[in-house]
N, C-alpha and C positions, 0 to 999 in steps of 0.2 A: 696388132702392128708393132714392129720393132724398128726404132730409129737408129741410124748410124751417123754419128757426128765425126767428121774428119775435115782435114784441110791439107792441100798440097805442101804447105810450108813444113809439115813434119819431115819431108824429105830434105829440107834445106839445113836442118840441124845435122852437121857433119862431125864425125869423129875420125881419129886417125886409122889408117889401114890396119886391119887385124883386131880392131876394137870390137867386142861382142855387141855393143849397143849401136847398131849401124843402120843406115837408111834402108838397107835392103829388107829390114824387118817389116816395113810397111807393105812392100809388094807381097811378102810372104803372108801377111794377114789378109790382104785383098784376095789372094788366091783362095784362101779358106772361105771367104764370104762370096765368092763369085757366083755361086749357084743359088744364092738366097734372095728372096724378094724383100729387100730392106728399103725403107724410106730414107734416102740420103739427105743429110743437112750439112751445111757449111759451119764449121766450128767458129764462132765469133771470137774476137780478141777480148780477153779479160781486161778490166780496168785495174789500175794499181789499187783502187779501193777494194777490189776483190782480193788481191794478194794480201792486203793488210788484215783480212780476217784471220790470218795465221802468221804473217811475217811482218817484222818492223820495217818502217820505211827506209831506214839506213841500209838494211840488207837488200831491199828491192833496188835501191840506188846503186849499190855495189854490183849487183848482177847486171843491171842494165849497162852500166859503164864498162863492164868487163868484156862485152861482145866486141870482137875484133872487126876491123874493116876488111881484113883478108886473112887467110890462113886459119889458125886455130889457137886458142889459149887454154891452158890447163889450169883448172881450179883446185883440183886435188888429184891424187894418183889415178883416179878412175873417171873423173868428170871434166868434160871439155865443153867449150863454146866455140862456135864458128859464126860467120855472118848468116843471120837467119835464126839463130838459137833463141834470141829474146822473143821474136814473134812466135816461134814454135811453142815455146813454153807458155806464153800468154794464150795461145789458141788451145793448148791442152787444158788449161784451167777454164777458159771461156767455154770450150766444148762441154766440159763436165758440168759446169753451172747451167748452161743452156739445156743440157739433157735433163738435169733435175727439174728445171722449170717446165719443160715439155711434158714430162711424166706427171708432174704434180697438177698441171693444167688439163690432164686427160687427153693430150694429143696421142699418146701411145701408152701402153702398159709398161714397156721397158725400153732401154736404149743401151747401145754399146758405143764407147768413145775410143776411136782409133787415133792415137796421138803418141808422139814422142817429143822430148824426153819424158821418161817416166817420172813418178813423183814421190813414191812412198819412203824414200830414204832422206829427203830434204828436211832438215830441222829448221828451227825458227830463223837462225842466222848462219846456217852452214849448208852449203851445197856438197852433196856426196853421193856415192853409189849411182852415178850417171844422172842424178836428179837435181833440179834447180828449185822447184816450188812444190809444196805439198798438195798436189792437185786434188786428191780425194778428200783430204781433210778440209780444204777450202770449200769444196762442193757440199760437204756435210754441214759446215758452219753457215753456208749460204742458205741451205734448206731450213735451218733452225732460226737464224737471225733475221732473214729477209722474207722467208716464206711461211714463218709461223708454226713450223712443226715443233713437237715437244720431245720426240725420241727418234733418233736415227741410228741404224746399225751399219757398221762397216765390216765386211768379211774380206780378209786378205789371205789368198792362198798362194802367193808368190813363194818360191822356195827360200828366199832371203827374208829375214825378219823386217817388217815395216817399222824400223826404229824411228823414222821421221814422223810418220802418222802417230805413233805412240807418244812421242815427245810433245808434238803439237797439241795433242788432245788429252794429255795426262790429267789435267784439272777440269775436264769437261764432263759433268755428270749426265748430260743429255745424249751422249754418244756411247754406244756399246761397240768396243773394238775387239773383234775376234780375229786372231791371226795364227795361222799354222806355218811352221818353218822348219827346215832342217837345222839340227843342232848337234854338234858344233858346226858352225859355218859363219862366214862373214855376214853381218857386222859384229856378231858376238853377243848381241842382246837377245831378249825374247824368252827369258826364264819364266816359269810359271809363277814365281814370286813377284814378278813385275805386274802389279794389279791396278795401277792408277790410283789417283787421290781418293776416288770414290768406289773402288772395287769394280770399275766398269771396263777393265781391260782383261782379256782372256788370251793368254799365250798357250799354244799347243805345240811344244817342240817334238819333232819327229826325228828318229834316229837315222843316220846315213844308211843307205842301201835298203831302207824299208820301202814297202810298196803301198799300192792303193788300199789294200785291205787294212793296213795299220792306220792310214788316214781316215778311212771310213769309220773305224771303231772309235777313234778320237773324236771325231765330229759327232757321232751318235751319243757318246758318253758325256761330252762336255759342251760342245759348241751349240748343238741344236737345242738342248734344254735351256741354255742361257738365252738364246735368241727367243724361244718361246715365252720365257718369263719376262723378257724385256718388252715384248709386243711393239716392235719398231713400226713407225708410220712410213718408213722408206728404208730400203736396203741398198747400200752402195757396195760395190765389189772392186777391190784391187785385184785385177785379174792378171796375175803372172803365170806364165806357162813353163817356167824353168824347173818345176818339179818332175817334168817329163824324163823318162829314163834315158832319152837320147840327148838331153841338154849337157853342154860341156862344162858348165860352171858349178854343178852340184851333183849329188849322188843319191837322189831319191829315184824311185822307179814307178812313177805314175804312168799311166797310159791314157789314151783318149777317153776310154770308157769311164775312167775316174773323174775326169772333168765333166763329162756328161752327167754322171750320177750326182756330183756335188751341185751342179747348176740346177738340176731337177729338184733337189731337196731344198735349195734356197728359194726357188720359185714357189714350192709348196708353202714354205713359211710366209713368203710375200702374199700368196693368195689368202692365207688365213688372217694375216694381221694388217696388211697395207694395200689392199686392192691390187695385188700383183705388181706393185711398183718396185722395179729394180733398175739401177743404173750401174753399168759395168764399165770400167776404165782399164785400158791395157797398161800392164806394168812390164815384167820381164818376159823372157822366153827367147833363147839365143841359138837353138838349132832350127834353121829355117823350115825344114820339112816338118819337124815336130810342132813348130809354132803354127804352121798352116793347118795341120790336122787337128790340133787342140783347140784353136780358135773356132774351126768349123764345128767341133763338138759342142763347145760352150755357147756360141751365138746360135747354133742350130736349135738348142733348147729354148733360148730366149725367143726365137722366132716362132717356134711351136706354141709357146705359152703366151705369146703376144697376140695371137689371133683372136 
């Protein structure tokens, strides 16, 4: 069984006309999931204590107070809040933590969290790159600090480097962070030399205009051996679909078959090391048709492997 965590408030986080991270992305994902037999769950609200696993209270207060009563407020050149953004961000975090709990409790082998805003660019006290809170980093800390796990792996295949996740977990030896990204590309981080305080961060930069074959070779050579050696008890995925050839914000040339292959290989690792336990959270993906097809490929594998 595969669980789907979502909440309608994801549509209430509004960005200005023409912004790529828009509410229509939710409907695009739902189209990709429409034919699947998923068990739906309402994403709960995170508590501020959940946010404090990765963010200081002063920053949490700043974001809460920044939400406007009407219209929109700009936090940085790319990141906006509207009425509903605070709840949407808290339900993104709450959904990720609830998915971790459900998978660890044996309710299902895996789960997908459909939520926006995304999270992997948010640093401890900085909102950026469409992101307010480090959703997947918080979920990983929840699994460790509250659920008693010893080793959690995060795999981030969004086309943009997960600089926020890297910064939030730089000093965390219990988490292996594996991330592939186009380079050069915003935000400019993600060099192989960025290894974390304990050598637990693995960056896989991919050249612009490279395709899925290049990605597969990089994962085979570096990512999968690192994950095998780490033996995670849970795998979290920052599932961005903007490496797709049709995406307007980058220049990688992945197709749906690449997402399917990568998901299959991650599920194979999960089967060997952590009883198949995988929790995947939506990050990027800005061409709506490509997002629909790519999510269908990714979650389709989760559904197959969750049976």
